[in-house]
C-alpha positions in Angstrom: -22.9 -43.6 40.6 -23.2 -47.2 39.5 -22.7 -50.1 42.0 -21.0 -52.9 40.2 -21.0 -56.5 41.3 -17.5 -58.0 41.4 -17.9 -61.7 42.3 -20.5 -60.8 44.9 -18.9 -57.6 46.3 -20.7 -54.4 45.4 -18.1 -51.8 44.2 -19.0 -48.1 44.2 -17.9 -46.5 41.0 -17.9 -42.9 39.7 -17.5 -42.0 36.0 -17.0 -38.4 35.0 -15.5 -36.2 32.4 -15.3 -36.4 28.6 -17.2 -39.2 26.9 -15.0 -38.8 23.9 -11.7 -38.6 25.8 -9.2 -41.3 26.8 -10.1 -43.2 30.0 -8.1 -42.7 33.1 -8.8 -45.0 36.1 -7.7 -43.8 39.6 -7.2 -46.1 42.6 -7.0 -45.0 46.2 -4.7 -45.4 49.2 -5.6 -47.6 52.2 -8.1 -45.8 54.4 -9.2 -43.5 51.6 -12.3 -43.3 49.3 -12.5 -42.1 45.8 -12.9 -38.5 47.3 -9.1 -38.4 47.8 -8.8 -37.5 44.1 -10.9 -34.3 44.3 -7.8 -32.0 43.9 -7.2 -33.5 40.5 -10.7 -33.8 39.2 -11.3 -30.3 37.7 -8.2 -30.6 35.5 -8.5 -34.3 34.6 -12.2 -34.3 33.7 -11.5 -31.6 31.0 -9.3 -34.1 29.1 -10.3 -37.6 30.3 -13.2 -39.9 31.0 -12.2 -40.5 34.7 -13.2 -43.6 36.6 -12.8 -43.6 40.3 -14.0 -46.3 42.7 -14.0 -47.3 46.4 -11.9 -50.4 46.8 -13.7 -53.4 48.5 -13.7 -52.7 52.2 -13.8 -48.9 51.8 -16.3 -46.1 51.3 -19.6 -47.1 49.9 -18.4 -50.4 48.5 -19.1 -53.6 50.4 -16.7 -54.9 53.0 -16.9 -58.7 52.8 -14.8 -60.8 55.2 -11.2 -61.4 54.2 -8.9 -62.7 53.1 -8.2 -60.0 50.4 -5.3 -60.0 48.0 -3.8 -57.9 45.3 -5.1 -60.4 42.8 -8.6 -60.0 44.2 -8.3 -56.2 44.0 -7.0 -56.5 40.5 -9.9 -58.7 39.4 -12.3 -56.2 40.9 -10.9 -53.6 38.6 -11.3 -55.9 35.6 -14.9 -56.5 36.6 -15.5 -52.8 36.7 -14.0 -52.3 33.2 -15.9 -55.2 31.8 -19.2 -53.9 33.2 -18.5 -50.5 31.8 -17.5 -52.0 28.5 -14.1 -50.4 28.5 -11.3 -52.3 26.8 -8.3 -50.3 28.0 -7.4 -47.5 30.5 -4.6 -45.4 31.7 -3.9 -46.1 35.4 -3.1 -43.8 38.3 -2.8 -45.5 41.6 -1.4 -44.2 44.9 -0.1 -46.5 47.7 -2.4 -49.6 47.5 -3.7 -48.2 44.2 -0.1 -48.4 42.9 0.2 -52.0 44.2 -2.9 -52.9 42.3 -1.5 -51.2 39.2 1.6 -53.4 39.4 -0.6 -56.5 39.5 -2.6 -55.3 36.5 0.4 -54.2 34.5 1.9 -57.7 34.9 -1.2 -59.8 34.7 -3.6 -57.9 32.5 -1.3 -55.9 30.2 -3.8 -55.7 27.4 -6.1 -53.6 29.6 -3.4 -51.1 30.7 -2.3 -48.1 28.7 0.2 -45.9 30.6 0.6 -46.4 34.3 1.4 -44.1 37.2 2.5 -45.8 40.4 2.6 -43.2 43.2 3.9 -43.4 46.8 3.9 -47.2 46.6 5.9 -50.3 47.3 6.2 -53.8 45.8 7.4 -55.6 48.9 7.5 -55.4 52.7 10.4 -57.5 54.0 9.2 -57.3 57.6 5.5 -57.5 58.4 5.9 -56.3 61.9 4.5 -52.8 61.4 1.4 -54.2 59.7 0.9 -56.8 62.3 1.2 -54.2 65.0 -1.4 -52.0 63.2 -3.7 -55.0 62.9 -3.5 -55.6 66.6 -4.1 -52.0 67.5 -7.1 -51.7 65.2 -8.6 -54.9 66.6 -8.2 -53.6 70.1 -9.1 -49.9 69.7 -10.6 -49.4 66.2 -9.2 -47.2 63.5 -9.2 -44.3 66.0 -6.3 -46.0 67.8 -4.0 -45.5 64.8 -5.5 -42.4 63.1 -3.2 -39.8 64.4 -0.1 -41.9 63.4 -1.5 -42.6 60.0 -2.3 -38.9 59.3 1.2 -37.9 60.4 2.5 -40.3 57.7 0.0 -39.1 55.1 0.8 -35.4 55.3 3.8 -33.4 56.5 3.6 -31.4 59.7 3.9 -28.2 57.7 1.0 -29.1 55.5 -1.2 -30.1 58.5 -0.5 -26.7 60.1 -1.3 -24.8 56.9 -4.3 -26.8 55.9 -6.2 -27.9 59.0 -9.5 -28.4 57.2 -8.0 -30.6 54.5 -6.3 -32.5 57.3 -9.5 -32.9 59.2 -11.3 -34.1 56.1 -8.6 -36.7 55.5 -8.8 -38.0 59.0 -12.6 -38.2 58.9 -12.3 -40.3 55.7 -9.9 -42.6 57.4 -12.1 -43.0 60.5 -15.2 -43.8 58.4 -13.5 -46.8 56.8 -15.2 -50.1 57.8 -13.0 -51.8 60.3 -13.4 -55.3 58.7 -12.4 -54.0 55.3 -9.4 -52.0 56.8 -8.1 -55.1 58.6 -8.5 -57.3 55.6 -6.4 -54.8 53.5 -3.8 -54.6 56.2 -3.5 -58.4 56.3 -3.0 -58.4 52.5 -0.3 -55.8 52.8 1.5 -57.8 55.5 2.4 -60.5 53.0 3.0 -58.2 50.0 5.7 -59.3 47.6 5.3 -58.3 43.9 8.9 -58.1 43.0 8.6 -60.8 40.4 5.8 -58.8 38.6 7.8 -55.7 37.9 9.9 -56.9 35.0 6.8 -58.1 33.3 5.3 -54.6 33.1 5.7 -53.3 29.6 3.6 -50.2 29.8 5.2 -46.8 29.9 5.3 -46.2 33.7 5.9 -43.2 35.9 6.8 -43.8 39.5 6.1 -40.9 41.9 7.7 -40.8 45.3 7.4 -38.4 48.2 10.5 -36.9 49.6 9.0 -37.0 53.1 7.1 -40.3 52.7 8.0 -42.7 55.5 5.3 -45.3 54.6 6.7 -45.9 51.1 10.0 -44.1 51.0 11.9 -42.9 48.0 14.0 -46.0 48.0 10.9 -48.1 47.4 10.1 -46.0 44.4 13.6 -46.2 43.1 13.5 -50.0 43.3 10.3 -50.1 41.4 11.7 -47.8 38.7 14.8 -49.9 38.4 12.8 -53.1 37.8 10.2 -51.9 35.2 11.7 -51.7 31.7 9.9 -48.5 30.6 9.8 -46.6 33.9 10.9 -43.2 35.1 10.8 -41.6 38.6 9.9 -38.2 39.9 10.1 -37.0 43.5 7.6 -34.6 45.0 8.0 -32.5 48.1 5.3 -34.4 50.0 4.7 -37.2 52.4 2.5 -40.2 51.6 -0.7 -38.7 50.1 1.2 -36.6 47.6 -1.7 -35.8 45.3 -3.4 -33.9 48.2 -0.2 -32.3 49.5 1.1 -31.2 46.1 -2.0 -31.4 43.8 -0.6 -29.3 40.9 2.8 -30.9 40.9 1.2 -34.3 41.1 -1.0 -33.6 38.0 1.9 -32.0 36.1 4.1 -35.0 36.8 2.2 -36.9 34.2 4.0 -34.9 31.6 7.1 -37.0 32.3 5.4 -40.0 30.6 5.5 -40.5 26.8 2.5 -38.8 25.2 1.9 -36.8 28.4 -0.5 -39.2 30.2 -2.2 -36.7 32.5 -2.3 -34.0 29.8 -3.0 -35.9 26.6 -2.8 -34.6 23.1 -6.3 -33.9 21.8 -6.2 -36.7 19.3 -5.0 -39.4 21.7 -7.7 -41.9 22.6 -6.6 -45.3 23.9 -10.1 -46.3 24.9 -11.3 -49.2 22.7 -14.8 -50.5 22.9 -15.8 -53.9 21.6 -19.1 -55.5 22.6 -18.1 -58.9 21.2 -14.7 -58.8 23.1 -16.4 -57.7 26.3 -19.0 -60.4 26.0 -16.2 -63.0 25.6 -14.1 -61.6 28.4 -16.7 -61.0 31.1 -18.0 -64.5 31.7 -20.3 -63.1 34.3 -17.7 -61.4 36.4 -19.2 -58.0 36.4 -22.8 -56.9 36.8 -24.1 -53.4 37.3 -26.9 -53.2 39.9 -27.9 -49.6 39.6 -26.9 -46.0 39.7 
């Protein structure tokens, strides 16, 4: 896996799948690493070149001091694409990954193909829950909130049926660097991207979880109503819907024009241009090794 330098922060990146296929980039939830997408990888790598990465503050990526912001996260993505010499990608982001997708769709539309915004929000009118979580983590570490977070990620029925998967998800959360987790929570506490949504022109699928209390169906319905080319599908899941309903999540891509997650064999939206990349990068991305 390459480590890519995004303005001094090393980002852990994985590239798998078909070299001659369209490129799909996947972005994780708060407290998760790129491993959260494992349930989709077997199917997606047969059709796509799949890029996954650990957001700054997570996994094997660096966790520099905050503040973080959606713009900063979005520019990290652009640094990854520039370093890999990829002009345009389809996007699939869950929770924070969906928030980053909103920023990219509005601010870097030429880099985005079709977009999936899953289990996400564009605005938190009251920061109290985030401020309470920040306080709890500062006092007791991520372990102080882990059980509550997991209860929001996965339904009680799923946790009972799949104890090993649940344990793996909890271990992923607990391994998150505290400094990075806190900086992300602080960014979320001030989230307001409502003005970006009408600027997103990409065909967009919004996915919501019927049992998601973190980003409820109403949040997904609002996003769908504000993006001109958006549709909405609801899965029988809590917050981490790709883990709880892996097949339904992958199949939901068929609701997008040209079937984003199951593309026609001839479709390839990946465009490479050495000259264009050289002009765009301006030194923002630099690969340090594999």
